[in-house]
MITIDO-444004 format. One record per residue (C-alpha): residue number from 1; chain; x, y, z. Coordinates in Angstrom, 1 decimal. Layout:
<recs>
+-----+-------+--------+--------+--------+
:   n : chain :     px :     py :     pz :
+-----+-------+--------+--------+--------+
: NUM :     A :      X :      Y :      Z :
...
+-----+-------+--------+--------+--------+
</recs>
This chain:
<recs>
+-----+-------+--------+--------+--------+
:   n : chain :     px :     py :     pz :
+-----+-------+--------+--------+--------+
:   1 :     A :   18.5 :   -8.6 :  -27.7 :
:   2 :     A :   19.7 :  -12.1 :  -26.6 :
:   3 :     A :   16.8 :  -14.3 :  -25.7 :
:   4 :     A :   17.3 :  -16.9 :  -22.9 :
:   5 :     A :   13.8 :  -18.4 :  -23.4 :
:   6 :     A :   10.6 :  -17.2 :  -25.0 :
:   7 :     A :    6.9 :  -17.9 :  -24.8 :
:   8 :     A :    3.8 :  -15.8 :  -24.9 :
:   9 :     A :    2.4 :  -14.6 :  -21.5 :
:  10 :     A :   -1.2 :  -15.3 :  -20.8 :
:  11 :     A :   -3.3 :  -12.2 :  -21.3 :
:  12 :     A :   -5.9 :  -12.9 :  -18.7 :
:  13 :     A :   -3.5 :  -12.1 :  -15.8 :
:  14 :     A :   -3.4 :   -8.9 :  -13.7 :
:  15 :     A :    0.3 :   -8.0 :  -13.7 :
:  16 :     A :    2.6 :   -6.0 :  -11.5 :
:  17 :     A :    6.0 :   -4.7 :  -12.4 :
:  18 :     A :    9.0 :   -5.1 :   -9.9 :
:  19 :     A :   11.9 :   -2.9 :  -10.9 :
:  20 :     A :   15.3 :   -3.4 :   -9.3 :
:  21 :     A :   16.8 :   -6.2 :   -7.2 :
:  22 :     A :   15.0 :   -5.3 :   -4.0 :
:  23 :     A :   11.4 :   -5.3 :   -5.4 :
:  24 :     A :   12.2 :   -8.4 :   -7.6 :
:  25 :     A :   13.4 :  -10.3 :   -4.5 :
:  26 :     A :   10.4 :   -9.1 :   -2.4 :
:  27 :     A :    8.0 :  -10.3 :   -5.1 :
:  28 :     A :    9.7 :  -13.7 :   -5.2 :
:  29 :     A :    9.8 :  -13.9 :   -1.4 :
:  30 :     A :    6.1 :  -13.2 :   -1.3 :
:  31 :     A :    5.4 :  -16.2 :   -3.6 :
:  32 :     A :    4.3 :  -14.2 :   -6.6 :
:  33 :     A :    4.6 :  -16.0 :   -9.9 :
:  34 :     A :    7.1 :  -14.4 :  -12.3 :
:  35 :     A :    5.7 :  -14.1 :  -15.9 :
:  36 :     A :    8.5 :  -12.2 :  -17.5 :
:  37 :     A :   12.0 :  -11.0 :  -16.5 :
:  38 :     A :   14.5 :   -8.7 :  -18.2 :
:  39 :     A :   18.2 :   -8.8 :  -17.1 :
:  40 :     A :   20.9 :   -6.3 :  -18.0 :
:  41 :     A :   23.2 :   -8.2 :  -20.3 :
:  42 :     A :   26.3 :   -6.2 :  -19.2 :
:  43 :     A :   25.6 :   -6.2 :  -15.4 :
:  44 :     A :   24.0 :   -9.6 :  -14.7 :
:  45 :     A :   26.3 :  -12.6 :  -15.2 :
:  46 :     A :   24.9 :  -16.0 :  -16.2 :
:  47 :     A :   25.6 :  -17.4 :  -12.7 :
:  48 :     A :   23.7 :  -14.7 :  -10.9 :
:  49 :     A :   21.4 :  -16.2 :   -8.3 :
:  50 :     A :   18.4 :  -14.5 :   -9.9 :
:  51 :     A :   19.2 :  -16.1 :  -13.3 :
:  52 :     A :   19.2 :  -19.5 :  -11.6 :
:  53 :     A :   16.0 :  -18.6 :   -9.7 :
:  54 :     A :   14.1 :  -17.8 :  -12.9 :
:  55 :     A :   15.3 :  -20.9 :  -14.9 :
:  56 :     A :   11.7 :  -22.0 :  -15.3 :
:  57 :     A :   10.3 :  -18.6 :  -16.3 :
:  58 :     A :    9.2 :  -18.9 :  -19.9 :
:  59 :     A :    9.7 :  -15.3 :  -20.9 :
:  60 :     A :   13.3 :  -14.5 :  -19.8 :
:  61 :     A :   15.5 :  -12.1 :  -21.7 :
:  62 :     A :   19.0 :  -10.7 :  -21.4 :
:  63 :     A :   18.9 :   -7.2 :  -23.0 :
:  64 :     A :   21.2 :   -4.2 :  -23.4 :
:  65 :     A :   21.3 :   -1.8 :  -20.4 :
:  66 :     A :   20.1 :    1.1 :  -22.5 :
:  67 :     A :   16.9 :   -0.9 :  -23.3 :
:  68 :     A :   16.2 :   -1.4 :  -19.6 :
:  69 :     A :   16.8 :    2.3 :  -19.1 :
:  70 :     A :   14.2 :    3.1 :  -21.7 :
:  71 :     A :   11.5 :    0.9 :  -20.3 :
:  72 :     A :   12.2 :    1.6 :  -16.7 :
:  73 :     A :   10.4 :    4.3 :  -14.7 :
:  74 :     A :   13.3 :    4.6 :  -12.2 :
:  75 :     A :   15.8 :    7.4 :  -12.3 :
:  76 :     A :   18.6 :    4.9 :  -12.7 :
:  77 :     A :   18.3 :    1.9 :  -14.9 :
:  78 :     A :   17.9 :   -1.3 :  -12.7 :
:  79 :     A :   19.8 :   -4.5 :  -13.4 :
:  80 :     A :   16.6 :   -6.5 :  -13.4 :
:  81 :     A :   12.9 :   -5.9 :  -14.1 :
:  82 :     A :   10.3 :   -8.6 :  -13.3 :
:  83 :     A :    6.7 :   -8.8 :  -14.3 :
:  84 :     A :    4.6 :  -10.9 :  -11.8 :
:  85 :     A :    1.1 :  -12.1 :  -11.5 :
:  86 :     A :   -0.6 :   -9.8 :   -8.9 :
:  87 :     A :   -1.4 :  -11.3 :   -5.5 :
:  88 :     A :   -5.0 :  -12.3 :   -5.0 :
:  89 :     A :   -7.2 :   -9.4 :   -3.8 :
:  90 :     A :   -9.4 :  -10.3 :   -0.8 :
:  91 :     A :  -13.0 :   -9.1 :   -0.8 :
:  92 :     A :  -14.2 :   -6.6 :    1.8 :
:  93 :     A :  -16.8 :   -9.1 :    2.9 :
:  94 :     A :  -14.3 :  -11.9 :    3.4 :
:  95 :     A :  -11.9 :  -10.3 :    5.8 :
:  96 :     A :  -12.6 :  -10.4 :    9.6 :
:  97 :     A :  -14.6 :   -7.5 :   11.0 :
:  98 :     A :  -13.8 :   -5.5 :   12.9 :
:  99 :     A :  -10.1 :   -5.4 :   12.2 :
: 100 :     A :   -7.7 :   -4.8 :   15.1 :
: 101 :     A :   -6.4 :   -2.0 :   12.9 :
: 102 :     A :   -7.4 :   -1.3 :    9.3 :
: 103 :     A :   -6.5 :    1.6 :    7.1 :
: 104 :     A :   -9.1 :    3.1 :    4.7 :
: 105 :     A :   -7.9 :    5.6 :    2.0 :
: 106 :     A :  -10.7 :    7.7 :    0.5 :
: 107 :     A :   -9.6 :    9.7 :   -2.5 :
: 108 :     A :   -5.8 :    9.4 :   -1.9 :
: 109 :     A :   -5.0 :    9.8 :   -5.6 :
: 110 :     A :   -1.2 :   10.0 :   -5.6 :
: 111 :     A :    0.3 :    6.5 :   -6.0 :
: 112 :     A :    3.4 :    7.5 :   -4.0 :
: 113 :     A :    1.3 :    8.3 :   -1.0 :
: 114 :     A :   -0.7 :    5.1 :   -1.4 :
: 115 :     A :    2.5 :    3.0 :   -1.5 :
: 116 :     A :    4.0 :    4.9 :    1.4 :
: 117 :     A :    0.9 :    4.3 :    3.5 :
: 118 :     A :    0.9 :    0.6 :    2.6 :
: 119 :     A :    4.6 :    0.4 :    3.8 :
: 120 :     A :    3.8 :    2.3 :    7.0 :
: 121 :     A :    0.7 :    0.3 :    7.6 :
: 122 :     A :    2.8 :   -2.9 :    7.4 :
: 123 :     A :    5.3 :   -1.4 :    9.8 :
: 124 :     A :    2.8 :   -0.5 :   12.4 :
: 125 :     A :    0.6 :   -3.6 :   12.3 :
: 126 :     A :   -2.4 :   -2.9 :   10.0 :
: 127 :     A :   -4.5 :   -6.0 :    9.2 :
: 128 :     A :   -5.2 :   -4.6 :    5.7 :
: 129 :     A :   -5.4 :   -1.4 :    3.6 :
: 130 :     A :   -8.7 :   -0.6 :    1.9 :
: 131 :     A :   -8.8 :    1.7 :   -1.2 :
: 132 :     A :  -11.8 :    3.8 :   -1.5 :
: 133 :     A :  -13.1 :    5.7 :   -4.6 :
: 134 :     A :  -10.6 :    8.0 :   -6.1 :
: 135 :     A :   -7.6 :    6.3 :   -4.5 :
: 136 :     A :   -4.7 :    5.3 :   -6.7 :
: 137 :     A :   -4.0 :    1.7 :   -7.7 :
: 138 :     A :   -1.7 :    0.0 :   -5.1 :
: 139 :     A :   -0.1 :   -1.9 :   -8.0 :
: 140 :     A :    0.9 :    1.3 :   -9.9 :
: 141 :     A :    4.7 :    1.1 :  -10.4 :
: 142 :     A :    5.2 :    4.3 :   -8.3 :
: 143 :     A :    3.1 :    2.8 :   -5.5 :
: 144 :     A :    4.9 :   -0.5 :   -5.7 :
: 145 :     A :    8.3 :    1.3 :   -5.3 :
: 146 :     A :    7.1 :    3.5 :   -2.5 :
: 147 :     A :    5.8 :    0.5 :   -0.6 :
: 148 :     A :    9.2 :   -1.3 :   -1.0 :
: 149 :     A :    7.3 :   -4.4 :   -1.8 :
: 150 :     A :    4.7 :   -4.0 :    0.9 :
: 151 :     A :    1.9 :   -4.3 :   -1.6 :
: 152 :     A :    3.0 :   -7.9 :   -2.3 :
: 153 :     A :    2.2 :   -9.0 :    1.3 :
: 154 :     A :   -0.3 :   -6.5 :    2.7 :
: 155 :     A :   -3.9 :   -7.5 :    2.0 :
: 156 :     A :   -5.2 :   -4.7 :   -0.3 :
: 157 :     A :   -9.0 :   -4.3 :   -0.5 :
: 158 :     A :  -10.1 :   -2.5 :   -3.6 :
: 159 :     A :  -13.1 :   -0.3 :   -4.3 :
: 160 :     A :  -14.3 :   -0.1 :   -0.7 :
: 161 :     A :  -16.9 :    2.7 :   -0.4 :
: 162 :     A :  -18.2 :    4.4 :    2.6 :
: 163 :     A :  -21.5 :    2.7 :    1.9 :
: 164 :     A :  -19.7 :   -0.6 :    2.2 :
: 165 :     A :  -18.3 :    0.2 :    5.6 :
: 166 :     A :  -21.8 :    1.3 :    6.7 :
: 167 :     A :  -23.1 :   -2.3 :    6.1 :
: 168 :     A :  -20.9 :   -3.6 :    8.9 :
: 169 :     A :  -22.5 :   -2.5 :   12.2 :
: 170 :     A :  -20.2 :   -1.9 :   15.1 :
: 171 :     A :  -17.3 :   -0.5 :   13.2 :
: 172 :     A :  -15.3 :    2.2 :   14.8 :
: 173 :     A :  -13.7 :    4.7 :   12.4 :
: 174 :     A :  -11.0 :    7.1 :   13.5 :
: 175 :     A :  -10.7 :    9.8 :   10.9 :
: 176 :     A :   -7.8 :   12.2 :   10.5 :
: 177 :     A :   -9.0 :   15.7 :   10.0 :
: 178 :     A :   -7.0 :   19.0 :    9.7 :
: 179 :     A :   -9.0 :   20.9 :   12.3 :
: 180 :     A :  -11.6 :   20.3 :   14.9 :
: 181 :     A :  -10.7 :   16.8 :   16.1 :
: 182 :     A :   -9.3 :   15.7 :   19.4 :
: 183 :     A :   -5.5 :   15.6 :   19.6 :
: 184 :     A :   -4.5 :   12.1 :   18.4 :
: 185 :     A :   -2.8 :   11.2 :   21.7 :
: 186 :     A :   -6.1 :   11.7 :   23.5 :
: 187 :     A :   -8.1 :    9.3 :   21.3 :
: 188 :     A :   -8.5 :    5.6 :   22.1 :
: 189 :     A :   -6.4 :    3.9 :   19.4 :
: 190 :     A :   -6.2 :    0.6 :   21.2 :
: 191 :     A :   -9.8 :   -0.6 :   20.6 :
: 192 :     A :  -10.4 :   -2.2 :   17.2 :
: 193 :     A :  -10.7 :    0.6 :   14.6 :
: 194 :     A :  -10.4 :    1.6 :   11.0 :
: 195 :     A :   -8.1 :    4.7 :   10.4 :
: 196 :     A :   -9.6 :    6.8 :    7.6 :
: 197 :     A :   -7.5 :    9.2 :    5.6 :
: 198 :     A :   -8.7 :   11.4 :    2.7 :
: 199 :     A :   -7.4 :   13.5 :   -0.1 :
: 200 :     A :   -5.2 :   16.4 :    1.0 :
: 201 :     A :   -7.5 :   19.1 :   -0.5 :
: 202 :     A :  -11.0 :   17.6 :   -0.1 :
: 203 :     A :  -10.2 :   15.8 :    3.2 :
: 204 :     A :  -12.1 :   12.9 :    4.6 :
: 205 :     A :  -15.4 :   14.7 :    5.5 :
: 206 :     A :  -17.3 :   14.0 :    2.2 :
: 207 :     A :  -16.6 :   10.3 :    2.7 :
: 208 :     A :  -17.6 :   10.4 :    6.4 :
: 209 :     A :  -21.0 :   11.9 :    5.5 :
: 210 :     A :  -21.8 :    8.7 :    3.6 :
: 211 :     A :  -21.1 :    6.5 :    6.6 :
: 212 :     A :  -24.4 :    7.3 :    8.3 :
: 213 :     A :  -25.2 :    6.6 :   12.0 :
: 214 :     A :  -24.4 :    2.9 :   12.1 :
: 215 :     A :  -20.6 :    3.6 :   12.3 :
: 216 :     A :  -19.0 :    5.3 :   15.3 :
: 217 :     A :  -16.7 :    8.1 :   14.0 :
: 218 :     A :  -14.0 :    9.7 :   16.1 :
: 219 :     A :  -12.2 :   12.7 :   14.5 :
: 220 :     A :   -8.6 :   13.3 :   15.4 :
: 221 :     A :   -6.3 :   16.2 :   14.6 :
: 222 :     A :   -2.5 :   16.3 :   14.7 :
: 223 :     A :   -1.6 :   19.6 :   16.5 :
: 224 :     A :    1.0 :   21.6 :   14.7 :
: 225 :     A :    2.3 :   25.2 :   14.4 :
: 226 :     A :   -0.5 :   27.5 :   13.2 :
: 227 :     A :    1.5 :   28.9 :   10.4 :
: 228 :     A :    2.5 :   25.5 :    9.0 :
: 229 :     A :    0.9 :   23.8 :    6.0 :
: 230 :     A :   -1.2 :   20.7 :    6.8 :
: 231 :     A :    0.8 :   17.5 :    6.8 :
: 232 :     A :    1.1 :   15.3 :    3.7 :
: 233 :     A :   -1.4 :   12.5 :    4.0 :
: 234 :     A :    1.3 :    9.9 :    4.1 :
: 235 :     A :    3.1 :   11.8 :    6.9 :
: 236 :     A :   -0.2 :   12.2 :    8.8 :
: 237 :     A :   -0.9 :    8.5 :    8.5 :
: 238 :     A :    2.6 :    7.7 :    9.9 :
: 239 :     A :    2.0 :    9.9 :   12.9 :
: 240 :     A :   -1.4 :    8.4 :   13.7 :
: 241 :     A :   -0.3 :    4.8 :   13.1 :
: 242 :     A :    2.8 :    5.3 :   15.3 :
: 243 :     A :    0.5 :    6.7 :   18.1 :
: 244 :     A :   -1.7 :    3.6 :   17.8 :
: 245 :     A :    1.4 :    1.4 :   18.0 :
: 246 :     A :    2.6 :    3.3 :   21.1 :
: 247 :     A :   -0.7 :    3.0 :   22.9 :
: 248 :     A :   -1.0 :   -0.7 :   22.1 :
: 249 :     A :    2.6 :   -1.4 :   23.3 :
: 250 :     A :    1.7 :    0.3 :   26.6 :
: 251 :     A :   -1.6 :   -1.4 :   26.8 :
: 252 :     A :   -3.5 :    1.7 :   27.8 :
: 253 :     A :   -4.9 :    4.6 :   25.8 :
: 254 :     A :   -4.5 :    8.2 :   26.7 :
: 255 :     A :   -8.3 :    8.4 :   27.0 :
: 256 :     A :   -8.1 :    5.7 :   29.8 :
: 257 :     A :   -5.0 :    7.2 :   31.6 :
+-----+-------+--------+--------+--------+
</recs>
């Protein structure tokens, strides 16, 4: 391994890995501090813009491509892997309430689904994404890749329980359920709300029971063919967030039409 520069990284940091040029660039664009970077010695020339960009990074290495392949979780070895200090995590009690549009994930344990929902939430105007108990870490490498860097800019609230939501009177929760809810296009998705999505097997109902009576709950169901399996939670989230976007663009909900 050919070292460009070397120095120990502080151990008190929470770190996130950005694999590949796109995520590396997204992390830098979001203002995250790079703590360590690995370049493919064969595929990244010394005059590459990213080499110049990281001239002040104290742990910077040019390594054989096969080494990057061994440490990478991607199917194809990237040309660059960066390790960055995680963005600061806002507290649940510090963000404005109610949000215009918040997303709360209760028990969404697959990091790919969490990352995809962060990316979708950013696309459709969510103020933040809150992770409830049992949800995957948004900084998991799989979640970071699925978000396409969205986790670097979207405010992520960690460890938000149903009991926490219940402490904020006046909240309106729209919960995606497989059966028994109103069709999503008939619900008011313009008024300030938190969209709640749960695990694909257990659903959101166990979390809703803990909300109590201080929170308004509206259950919505995405109609589909009776013989079809229920939608993946990330797909369901995309449908519901897109409908919220459509209603807000038109300025009137189906419930008011």
